[in-house]
C-alpha positions, 0 to 999 in steps of 0.5 A: 078500388084504391091503387097504391103508387106501386100498383099504378106503376106496375099496372102501367109497366104491364100495359106498356110491355103487353102492348109493345109487341102489337106494332111489330105484329101488325107491321109483319102481317101487313108487309108479309115480311119478317126479315128484319126481325131478329130470331135470336132476340125473340127466342131470348125474349120468349125464354125470358117471359117463360122464366118470368112466368115460372118465377111468378108462379113460384112466388105466387105473384099472379100479376107477374104470371098474367102480364108475362103470359100475355107478353109470351103469347104476343112475342110467340106470335112474332116468332110464328110470323117469322117462321111463316114469312121466312125467306125461301 
């Protein structure tokens, strides 16, 4: 399988985007504390990923749908942990 330069760049970008949420998830889970996580930021992030998925589906760009689907799930996990470990 020969990947072109744009395919390699896109693949690297997708891998970086998808793995970028993992350290935050691990930190929140270990510390049982999500107080430093910005709720507004993650609401906007989740909304953005949902819109990227819609865009990918509308343009039939399945790599966009798949990579943003993974990012949506991971950022959704952070939102769920923010809710679970909320103060009060």
